[in-house]
Short mmCIF file of the C-alpha atoms (twelve columns), coordinates in Angstrom:
data_MODEL
# 
_entry.id   MODEL 
# 
loop_
_atom_site.group_PDB 
_atom_site.id 
_atom_site.type_symbol 
_atom_site.label_atom_id 
_atom_site.label_alt_id 
_atom_site.label_comp_id 
_atom_site.label_asym_id 
_atom_site.label_seq_id 
_atom_site.Cartn_x 
_atom_site.Cartn_y 
_atom_site.Cartn_z 
_atom_site.pdbx_PDB_model_num 
ATOM 1   C CA . UNK A 1   102.253 79.294  115.576 1 
ATOM 2   C CA . UNK A 2   103.167 81.484  113.125 1 
ATOM 3   C CA . UNK A 3   105.607 84.593  114.595 1 
ATOM 4   C CA . UNK A 4   102.547 87.189  115.271 1 
ATOM 5   C CA . UNK A 5   101.096 84.406  116.961 1 
ATOM 6   C CA . UNK A 6   103.608 83.586  119.289 1 
ATOM 7   C CA . UNK A 7   104.370 87.433  119.846 1 
ATOM 8   C CA . UNK A 8   100.771 87.824  121.027 1 
ATOM 9   C CA . UNK A 9   100.843 85.055  123.538 1 
ATOM 10  C CA . UNK A 10  104.364 86.128  125.086 1 
ATOM 11  C CA . UNK A 11  102.730 90.026  125.144 1 
ATOM 12  C CA . UNK A 12  99.598  88.553  126.854 1 
ATOM 13  C CA . UNK A 13  101.715 87.166  129.501 1 
ATOM 14  C CA . UNK A 14  103.640 90.197  130.601 1 
ATOM 15  C CA . UNK A 15  101.110 92.559  130.936 1 
ATOM 16  C CA . UNK A 16  103.395 95.756  129.784 1 
ATOM 17  C CA . UNK A 17  101.922 99.413  129.329 1 
ATOM 18  C CA . UNK A 18  102.637 100.697 125.818 1 
ATOM 19  C CA . UNK A 19  103.029 104.259 125.023 1 
ATOM 20  C CA . UNK A 20  101.826 105.633 121.398 1 
ATOM 21  C CA . UNK A 21  102.353 108.728 121.472 1 
ATOM 22  C CA . UNK A 22  100.573 109.565 117.931 1 
ATOM 23  C CA . UNK A 23  97.336  109.251 119.328 1 
ATOM 24  C CA . UNK A 24  95.627  111.587 116.521 1 
ATOM 25  C CA . UNK A 25  96.034  109.447 113.793 1 
ATOM 26  C CA . UNK A 26  93.537  106.633 112.969 1 
ATOM 27  C CA . UNK A 27  95.967  103.823 112.384 1 
ATOM 28  C CA . UNK A 28  97.316  104.165 116.095 1 
ATOM 29  C CA . UNK A 29  93.745  104.609 117.300 1 
ATOM 30  C CA . UNK A 30  92.963  101.368 115.416 1 
ATOM 31  C CA . UNK A 31  96.483  99.796  116.751 1 
ATOM 32  C CA . UNK A 32  95.418  100.737 120.777 1 
ATOM 33  C CA . UNK A 33  91.755  99.231  120.357 1 
ATOM 34  C CA . UNK A 34  93.235  96.061  119.036 1 
ATOM 35  C CA . UNK A 35  95.566  95.979  121.775 1 
ATOM 36  C CA . UNK A 36  93.204  96.593  124.348 1 
ATOM 37  C CA . UNK A 37  90.320  94.542  123.458 1 
ATOM 38  C CA . UNK A 38  92.691  91.281  122.675 1 
ATOM 39  C CA . UNK A 39  94.067  92.311  126.183 1 
ATOM 40  C CA . UNK A 40  97.489  92.156  124.903 1 
ATOM 41  C CA . UNK A 41  99.064  95.306  126.489 1 
ATOM 42  C CA . UNK A 42  97.845  98.295  128.145 1 
ATOM 43  C CA . UNK A 43  98.044  100.943 125.620 1 
ATOM 44  C CA . UNK A 44  98.733  104.684 126.452 1 
ATOM 45  C CA . UNK A 45  97.173  107.091 124.008 1 
ATOM 46  C CA . UNK A 46  98.652  110.271 123.737 1 
ATOM 47  C CA . UNK A 47  97.001  113.161 122.022 1 
ATOM 48  C CA . UNK A 48  97.189  117.366 122.233 1 
ATOM 49  C CA . UNK A 49  93.341  117.464 120.970 1 
ATOM 50  C CA . UNK A 50  91.586  114.470 123.849 1 
ATOM 51  C CA . UNK A 51  88.363  116.060 122.889 1 
ATOM 52  C CA . UNK A 52  88.285  115.272 119.236 1 
ATOM 53  C CA . UNK A 53  89.082  111.438 119.799 1 
ATOM 54  C CA . UNK A 54  86.281  108.991 118.637 1 
ATOM 55  C CA . UNK A 55  84.406  107.104 121.248 1 
ATOM 56  C CA . UNK A 56  85.886  103.789 120.110 1 
ATOM 57  C CA . UNK A 57  88.902  104.877 122.119 1 
ATOM 58  C CA . UNK A 58  86.705  105.010 125.729 1 
ATOM 59  C CA . UNK A 59  88.215  102.125 126.955 1 
ATOM 60  C CA . UNK A 60  91.809  103.254 126.212 1 
ATOM 61  C CA . UNK A 61  93.678  105.347 128.551 1 
ATOM 62  C CA . UNK A 62  94.516  108.729 127.280 1 
ATOM 63  C CA . UNK A 63  96.449  111.311 128.361 1 
ATOM 64  C CA . UNK A 64  97.268  115.177 127.241 1 
ATOM 65  C CA . UNK A 65  100.687 116.004 128.211 1 
ATOM 66  C CA . UNK A 66  100.536 119.361 129.701 1 
ATOM 67  C CA . UNK A 67  97.408  118.459 131.356 1 
ATOM 68  C CA . UNK A 68  98.898  115.522 133.290 1 
ATOM 69  C CA . UNK A 69  99.923  116.009 136.621 1 
ATOM 70  C CA . UNK A 70  103.424 114.745 136.116 1 
ATOM 71  C CA . UNK A 71  104.162 117.541 133.392 1 
ATOM 72  C CA . UNK A 72  106.110 119.857 135.705 1 
ATOM 73  C CA . UNK A 73  108.086 117.128 137.133 1 
ATOM 74  C CA . UNK A 74  108.882 115.713 133.940 1 
ATOM 75  C CA . UNK A 75  109.846 119.410 132.725 1 
ATOM 76  C CA . UNK A 76  112.402 119.622 135.370 1 
ATOM 77  C CA . UNK A 77  113.766 116.084 134.914 1 
ATOM 78  C CA . UNK A 78  114.011 117.023 131.292 1 
ATOM 79  C CA . UNK A 79  115.923 120.138 132.349 1 
ATOM 80  C CA . UNK A 80  118.150 118.013 134.964 1 
ATOM 81  C CA . UNK A 81  118.915 115.689 131.915 1 
ATOM 82  C CA . UNK A 82  120.059 118.250 129.358 1 
ATOM 83  C CA . UNK A 83  121.324 120.945 131.535 1 
ATOM 84  C CA . UNK A 84  124.791 120.595 130.307 1 
ATOM 85  C CA . UNK A 85  123.562 121.712 127.097 1 
ATOM 86  C CA . UNK A 86  121.960 124.910 128.584 1 
ATOM 87  C CA . UNK A 87  118.442 123.571 128.966 1 
ATOM 88  C CA . UNK A 88  115.856 126.071 130.320 1 
ATOM 89  C CA . UNK A 89  112.657 125.330 131.807 1 
ATOM 90  C CA . UNK A 90  110.563 127.219 129.202 1 
ATOM 91  C CA . UNK A 91  112.531 125.509 126.524 1 
ATOM 92  C CA . UNK A 92  111.954 122.143 128.337 1 
ATOM 93  C CA . UNK A 93  108.209 122.863 128.783 1 
ATOM 94  C CA . UNK A 94  108.021 123.127 124.861 1 
ATOM 95  C CA . UNK A 95  109.851 120.190 124.616 1 
ATOM 96  C CA . UNK A 96  107.534 117.879 127.234 1 
ATOM 97  C CA . UNK A 97  104.133 119.720 125.832 1 
ATOM 98  C CA . UNK A 98  105.030 117.507 122.691 1 
ATOM 99  C CA . UNK A 99  103.874 113.888 122.765 1 
ATOM 100 C CA . UNK A 100 106.691 111.900 121.257 1 
ATOM 101 C CA . UNK A 101 109.187 113.575 124.374 1 
ATOM 102 C CA . UNK A 102 106.644 113.001 127.002 1 
ATOM 103 C CA . UNK A 103 106.205 109.513 125.732 1 
ATOM 104 C CA . UNK A 104 109.999 108.791 125.929 1 
ATOM 105 C CA . UNK A 105 109.682 110.255 129.373 1 
ATOM 106 C CA . UNK A 106 106.751 108.202 130.737 1 
ATOM 107 C CA . UNK A 107 109.046 105.425 129.850 1 
ATOM 108 C CA . UNK A 108 112.205 106.616 131.335 1 
ATOM 109 C CA . UNK A 109 110.540 106.994 134.941 1 
ATOM 110 C CA . UNK A 110 109.042 103.978 134.535 1 
ATOM 111 C CA . UNK A 111 105.448 105.105 134.273 1 
ATOM 112 C CA . UNK A 112 105.135 103.209 130.805 1 
ATOM 113 C CA . UNK A 113 107.028 100.073 129.699 1 
ATOM 114 C CA . UNK A 114 107.903 100.885 126.345 1 
ATOM 115 C CA . UNK A 115 107.283 103.401 123.429 1 
ATOM 116 C CA . UNK A 116 106.126 103.233 119.897 1 
ATOM 117 C CA . UNK A 117 106.384 106.293 117.513 1 
ATOM 118 C CA . UNK A 118 107.184 107.464 114.006 1 
ATOM 119 C CA . UNK A 119 104.042 106.812 112.168 1 
ATOM 120 C CA . UNK A 120 103.573 110.582 112.007 1 
ATOM 121 C CA . UNK A 121 106.726 111.604 113.307 1 
ATOM 122 C CA . UNK A 122 110.532 111.569 111.449 1 
ATOM 123 C CA . UNK A 123 112.976 108.871 112.505 1 
ATOM 124 C CA . UNK A 124 115.274 111.941 113.735 1 
ATOM 125 C CA . UNK A 125 112.486 112.883 116.015 1 
ATOM 126 C CA . UNK A 126 111.881 109.494 117.383 1 
ATOM 127 C CA . UNK A 127 115.716 108.763 118.079 1 
ATOM 128 C CA . UNK A 128 116.368 112.040 119.444 1 
ATOM 129 C CA . UNK A 129 113.983 111.688 122.002 1 
ATOM 130 C CA . UNK A 130 114.883 107.778 123.097 1 
ATOM 131 C CA . UNK A 131 118.954 109.026 123.090 1 
ATOM 132 C CA . UNK A 132 118.052 111.941 125.381 1 
ATOM 133 C CA . UNK A 133 115.479 110.869 127.432 1 
ATOM 134 C CA . UNK A 134 115.630 107.265 127.949 1 
ATOM 135 C CA . UNK A 135 119.196 106.995 127.260 1 
ATOM 136 C CA . UNK A 136 121.585 104.215 126.179 1 
ATOM 137 C CA . UNK A 137 121.853 100.601 128.273 1 
ATOM 138 C CA . UNK A 138 124.917 99.938  130.306 1 
ATOM 139 C CA . UNK A 139 127.677 98.737  128.728 1 
ATOM 140 C CA . UNK A 140 126.699 99.278  125.184 1 
ATOM 141 C CA . UNK A 141 128.607 102.349 123.299 1 
ATOM 142 C CA . UNK A 142 126.133 102.153 119.952 1 
ATOM 143 C CA . UNK A 143 122.556 102.658 119.408 1 
ATOM 144 C CA . UNK A 144 121.324 100.448 116.509 1 
ATOM 145 C CA . UNK A 145 118.435 99.591  114.777 1 
ATOM 146 C CA . UNK A 146 117.079 96.035  113.027 1 
ATOM 147 C CA . UNK A 147 113.887 95.387  111.018 1 
ATOM 148 C CA . UNK A 148 111.787 91.722  112.103 1 
ATOM 149 C CA . UNK A 149 110.957 90.686  108.211 1 
ATOM 150 C CA . UNK A 150 108.378 88.364  107.988 1 
ATOM 151 C CA . UNK A 151 108.399 86.453  104.585 1 
ATOM 152 C CA . UNK A 152 105.099 85.426  102.667 1 
ATOM 153 C CA . UNK A 153 105.949 82.133  104.125 1 
ATOM 154 C CA . UNK A 154 105.966 83.183  107.624 1 
ATOM 155 C CA . UNK A 155 109.871 82.967  108.050 1 
ATOM 156 C CA . UNK A 156 111.291 85.552  110.214 1 
ATOM 157 C CA . UNK A 157 114.677 87.180  109.277 1 
ATOM 158 C CA . UNK A 158 116.191 90.263  111.080 1 
ATOM 159 C CA . UNK A 159 117.953 92.907  108.999 1 
ATOM 160 C CA . UNK A 160 120.784 95.589  110.675 1 
ATOM 161 C CA . UNK A 161 121.329 98.166  110.582 1 
ATOM 162 C CA . UNK A 162 118.318 99.625  108.469 1 
ATOM 163 C CA . UNK A 163 117.637 103.099 110.012 1 
ATOM 164 C CA . UNK A 164 120.898 104.500 112.279 1 
ATOM 165 C CA . UNK A 165 124.428 104.373 111.892 1 
ATOM 166 C CA . UNK A 166 125.346 105.677 108.151 1 
ATOM 167 C CA . UNK A 167 128.780 104.216 108.288 1 
ATOM 168 C CA . UNK A 168 129.781 101.906 111.124 1 
ATOM 169 C CA . UNK A 169 133.068 101.087 111.599 1 
ATOM 170 C CA . UNK A 170 134.368 97.630  112.251 1 
ATOM 171 C CA . UNK A 171 133.864 98.130  116.162 1 
ATOM 172 C CA . UNK A 172 130.348 99.140  115.626 1 
ATOM 173 C CA . UNK A 173 129.610 96.813  112.916 1 
ATOM 174 C CA . UNK A 174 130.487 94.033  115.479 1 
ATOM 175 C CA . UNK A 175 128.132 95.472  118.268 1 
ATOM 176 C CA . UNK A 176 125.202 96.025  115.543 1 
ATOM 177 C CA . UNK A 177 125.886 91.948  114.298 1 
ATOM 178 C CA . UNK A 178 125.601 90.962  117.924 1 
ATOM 179 C CA . UNK A 179 122.585 93.252  119.118 1 
ATOM 180 C CA . UNK A 180 120.653 92.309  115.992 1 
ATOM 181 C CA . UNK A 181 121.137 88.385  116.749 1 
ATOM 182 C CA . UNK A 182 119.765 89.033  120.454 1 
ATOM 183 C CA . UNK A 183 116.950 90.680  119.034 1 
ATOM 184 C CA . UNK A 184 116.356 87.889  116.390 1 
ATOM 185 C CA . UNK A 185 116.417 85.021  119.203 1 
ATOM 186 C CA . UNK A 186 114.457 87.071  121.633 1 
ATOM 187 C CA . UNK A 187 111.623 87.584  119.291 1 
ATOM 188 C CA . UNK A 188 111.457 84.374  117.021 1 
ATOM 189 C CA . UNK A 189 112.881 81.900  119.517 1 
ATOM 190 C CA . UNK A 190 115.276 80.799  116.619 1 
ATOM 191 C CA . UNK A 191 119.078 80.564  117.547 1 
ATOM 192 C CA . UNK A 192 120.627 83.263  115.471 1 
ATOM 193 C CA . UNK A 193 122.894 82.379  112.290 1 
ATOM 194 C CA . UNK A 194 124.499 85.676  111.320 1 
ATOM 195 C CA . UNK A 195 125.935 86.617  107.840 1 
ATOM 196 C CA . UNK A 196 128.012 89.668  107.703 1 
ATOM 197 C CA . UNK A 197 127.153 91.057  104.091 1 
ATOM 198 C CA . UNK A 198 129.782 92.383  101.776 1 
ATOM 199 C CA . UNK A 199 130.240 92.724  98.059  1 
ATOM 200 C CA . UNK A 200 133.076 90.027  98.487  1 
ATOM 201 C CA . UNK A 201 132.934 86.471  99.777  1 
ATOM 202 C CA . UNK A 202 135.830 85.093  101.485 1 
ATOM 203 C CA . UNK A 203 138.473 87.582  99.908  1 
ATOM 204 C CA . UNK A 204 136.974 87.600  96.608  1 
ATOM 205 C CA . UNK A 205 137.540 91.124  96.238  1 
ATOM 206 C CA . UNK A 206 140.253 93.516  97.819  1 
ATOM 207 C CA . UNK A 207 138.719 96.790  99.324  1 
ATOM 208 C CA . UNK A 208 139.133 98.624  102.644 1 
ATOM 209 C CA . UNK A 209 135.349 98.129  102.883 1 
ATOM 210 C CA . UNK A 210 135.409 94.559  102.629 1 
ATOM 211 C CA . UNK A 211 138.324 94.508  105.322 1 
ATOM 212 C CA . UNK A 212 135.644 96.132  107.600 1 
ATOM 213 C CA . UNK A 213 133.321 93.424  107.353 1 
ATOM 214 C CA . UNK A 214 136.498 90.551  108.004 1 
ATOM 215 C CA . UNK A 215 137.739 92.575  111.087 1 
ATOM 216 C CA . UNK A 216 133.818 93.143  112.364 1 
ATOM 217 C CA . UNK A 217 133.080 89.534  111.957 1 
ATOM 218 C CA . UNK A 218 136.385 88.603  113.600 1 
ATOM 219 C CA . UNK A 219 135.516 90.981  116.731 1 
ATOM 220 C CA . UNK A 220 132.243 89.488  116.603 1 
ATOM 221 C CA . UNK A 221 133.115 86.006  116.966 1 
ATOM 222 C CA . UNK A 222 135.631 86.560  119.643 1 
ATOM 223 C CA . UNK A 223 132.665 88.188  121.563 1 
ATOM 224 C CA . UNK A 224 130.299 85.307  121.007 1 
ATOM 225 C CA . UNK A 225 131.994 82.223  120.272 1 
ATOM 226 C CA . UNK A 226 129.089 79.937  120.624 1 
ATOM 227 C CA . UNK A 227 127.185 81.785  117.901 1 
ATOM 228 C CA . UNK A 228 127.421 80.864  114.242 1 
ATOM 229 C CA . UNK A 229 128.246 84.265  112.567 1 
ATOM 230 C CA . UNK A 230 130.314 84.260  109.682 1 
ATOM 231 C CA . UNK A 231 131.719 86.892  107.140 1 
ATOM 232 C CA . UNK A 232 132.557 88.617  104.598 1 
ATOM 233 C CA . UNK A 233 129.909 86.964  102.485 1 
ATOM 234 C CA . UNK A 234 127.597 88.012  99.679  1 
ATOM 235 C CA . UNK A 235 123.835 87.861  99.840  1 
ATOM 236 C CA . UNK A 236 123.310 84.555  97.431  1 
ATOM 237 C CA . UNK A 237 126.395 82.687  99.340  1 
ATOM 238 C CA . UNK A 238 124.822 83.495  102.842 1 
ATOM 239 C CA . UNK A 239 120.921 82.334  101.297 1 
ATOM 240 C CA . UNK A 240 121.632 79.431  99.196  1 
ATOM 241 C CA . UNK A 241 123.675 76.856  100.095 1 
ATOM 242 C CA . UNK A 242 124.646 75.367  96.782  1 
ATOM 243 C CA . UNK A 243 126.671 78.908  96.254  1 
ATOM 244 C CA . UNK A 244 127.513 79.145  99.691  1 
ATOM 245 C CA . UNK A 245 129.230 75.624  99.712  1 
ATOM 246 C CA . UNK A 246 131.166 76.845  96.475  1 
ATOM 247 C CA . UNK A 247 131.862 80.282  97.738  1 
ATOM 248 C CA . UNK A 248 132.708 79.680  101.187 1 
ATOM 249 C CA . UNK A 249 133.413 75.662  101.697 1 
ATOM 250 C CA . UNK A 250 133.304 74.591  105.274 1 
ATOM 251 C CA . UNK A 251 131.304 77.987  106.533 1 
ATOM 252 C CA . UNK A 252 128.670 77.094  109.461 1 
ATOM 253 C CA . UNK A 253 126.210 80.006  108.098 1 
ATOM 254 C CA . UNK A 254 125.910 79.591  104.548 1 
ATOM 255 C CA . UNK A 255 122.339 78.494  103.495 1 
ATOM 256 C CA . UNK A 256 121.017 78.932  107.204 1 
ATOM 257 C CA . UNK A 257 121.681 82.355  107.735 1 
ATOM 258 C CA . UNK A 258 118.414 84.180  109.372 1 
ATOM 259 C CA . UNK A 259 120.015 87.379  110.427 1 
ATOM 260 C CA . UNK A 260 121.847 90.058  107.965 1 
ATOM 261 C CA . UNK A 261 124.508 92.252  109.023 1 
ATOM 262 C CA . UNK A 262 124.591 95.259  106.116 1 
ATOM 263 C CA . UNK A 263 127.899 96.857  105.897 1 
ATOM 264 C CA . UNK A 264 126.331 100.237 105.781 1 
ATOM 265 C CA . UNK A 265 123.160 102.208 106.120 1 
ATOM 266 C CA . UNK A 266 122.626 102.701 102.722 1 
ATOM 267 C CA . UNK A 267 122.829 98.861  102.254 1 
ATOM 268 C CA . UNK A 268 120.510 97.852  104.789 1 
ATOM 269 C CA . UNK A 269 117.863 100.520 104.073 1 
ATOM 270 C CA . UNK A 270 117.501 99.666  100.619 1 
ATOM 271 C CA . UNK A 271 117.484 95.983  100.961 1 
ATOM 272 C CA . UNK A 272 114.611 96.298  103.253 1 
ATOM 273 C CA . UNK A 273 112.668 98.005  101.279 1 
ATOM 274 C CA . UNK A 274 113.029 95.938  98.109  1 
ATOM 275 C CA . UNK A 275 112.557 92.835  100.342 1 
ATOM 276 C CA . UNK A 276 109.507 94.293  101.743 1 
ATOM 277 C CA . UNK A 277 108.154 95.989  98.248  1 
ATOM 278 C CA . UNK A 278 109.273 93.074  96.020  1 
ATOM 279 C CA . UNK A 279 109.522 90.131  98.193  1 
ATOM 280 C CA . UNK A 280 105.738 91.030  99.898  1 
ATOM 281 C CA . UNK A 281 107.340 90.898  103.219 1 
ATOM 282 C CA . UNK A 282 106.150 92.641  106.159 1 
ATOM 283 C CA . UNK A 283 108.618 94.976  107.345 1 
ATOM 284 C CA . UNK A 284 108.774 95.524  111.258 1 
ATOM 285 C CA . UNK A 285 110.638 98.564  112.443 1 
ATOM 286 C CA . UNK A 286 113.198 99.953  112.763 1 
ATOM 287 C CA . UNK A 287 113.624 98.511  115.990 1 
ATOM 288 C CA . UNK A 288 116.104 100.686 118.043 1 
ATOM 289 C CA . UNK A 289 119.280 98.787  119.731 1 
ATOM 290 C CA . UNK A 290 120.913 99.788  122.798 1 
ATOM 291 C CA . UNK A 291 118.461 102.334 124.655 1 
ATOM 292 C CA . UNK A 292 118.061 101.550 128.329 1 
ATOM 293 C CA . UNK A 293 114.438 100.944 127.858 1 
ATOM 294 C CA . UNK A 294 112.272 99.678  124.628 1 
ATOM 295 C CA . UNK A 295 110.978 102.694 122.471 1 
ATOM 296 C CA . UNK A 296 110.919 102.123 118.564 1 
ATOM 297 C CA . UNK A 297 110.691 103.706 115.810 1 
ATOM 298 C CA . UNK A 298 108.010 103.365 112.802 1 
ATOM 299 C CA . UNK A 299 107.714 104.016 108.862 1 
ATOM 300 C CA . UNK A 300 105.555 106.758 108.220 1 
ATOM 301 C CA . UNK A 301 104.355 104.557 105.690 1 
ATOM 302 C CA . UNK A 302 103.185 101.843 108.559 1 
ATOM 303 C CA . UNK A 303 99.479  100.500 108.670 1 
ATOM 304 C CA . UNK A 304 97.835  99.437  111.772 1 
ATOM 305 C CA . UNK A 305 99.091  95.839  111.731 1 
ATOM 306 C CA . UNK A 306 102.741 97.270  111.888 1 
ATOM 307 C CA . UNK A 307 101.711 99.697  114.736 1 
ATOM 308 C CA . UNK A 308 100.178 96.491  116.718 1 
ATOM 309 C CA . UNK A 309 102.944 94.170  115.870 1 
ATOM 310 C CA . UNK A 310 105.804 96.377  117.149 1 
ATOM 311 C CA . UNK A 311 104.016 97.121  120.418 1 
ATOM 312 C CA . UNK A 312 103.645 93.648  121.025 1 
ATOM 313 C CA . UNK A 313 107.752 93.698  120.221 1 
ATOM 314 C CA . UNK A 314 108.003 96.545  123.045 1 
ATOM 315 C CA . UNK A 315 106.256 94.367  125.307 1 
ATOM 316 C CA . UNK A 316 108.416 91.699  125.105 1 
ATOM 317 C CA . UNK A 317 111.648 93.423  125.222 1 
ATOM 318 C CA . UNK A 318 110.061 95.453  128.165 1 
ATOM 319 C CA . UNK A 319 109.715 92.073  130.176 1 
ATOM 320 C CA . UNK A 320 113.164 90.296  129.110 1 
# 
C-alpha cells in the first residue's frame, strides 16, 4: 500500500472532523467533496458567502462564522485568550468573523479535530491563528513545521523546518529534529533515520554554523538515544551510502536517512521547493508541529489533492 493509501485507511478508522476555512475556493470545495464521498473525514467548510456555494456541496457541513450560534461565545473566548494584549470585544468580533480564526477556535474548543488552511491565506495568518487560539502543546517550547515529501517512486521523506523558524539555535534545532522524526513515524509507519544537515560532514569545515548543527545533534541524540540521528552531514553523505561511508565511516544514518533537518529556514524552504519542482515530488505541508491540536498550513499554489491528503494527515494526528 502506498503512503496515500495508508493515510486513507487510517483516517477512515478514526472518523475525525476537519475544518477547511477557505470554503469559497474551488480546490477546497473539490477536496471536501472527495473527503465526504469516500467517508474518510467529516469536512466542515467555512464560508462568508454560503448562498454562492455550488450544489455539489449539499452533503458537506457548511458554516458562516457570524451566523453560527457559537459566534458570541467564541468572541468572548478570544477576548479571554488575548486580554493581556488589550483585546476588546469589538476587535475580537472582527477577528472571529474571519474564517481562519473561527476555524482555529472550533478546534481549540473541541468542536472539530483539526484545521487545514493556507490555500488563499498567507502562512503568517494561519500560524497566528494556530499559536494564539489553539496554543502550544504541553512541554513544547518551539513550534516548527515539516513537509512530507513523496518521491515519484512513492518513497516518503520528511523535511524540517521549511516554513517557520528562520534561524533556530542549537536547542531549537534539536527539538525540530525530534518533532519531525515523530511526524515521519506517525504518518509513514517507518522508523525515522535523522540526518542533521550542514555544509560540513564530520568536521570537514570549521564555522559557528557547523558547531550549531553538531551541538543540536548531540542534544537530540541525548534526548532520544534509541533513535538513529547523526550529524553534521552534507546531503550527499546522508543520501548516498558509498559517499557517506567515506565521509562519515561508522555512521548509522548515511545512505539510510528518511528525515532531513535543515540548519536554517532558507535551506529548508529552498530544498523542499527544489525537490518538488526538479525532483517531481509531491510536497505536503507545511505541517505545523508543536501545537496542542492539529492545524496545518498549505502552499497557496496547492492543488485539491494536496488539501485532501493534508486533511487525512490532520485526522490521523488528531486521534494519535
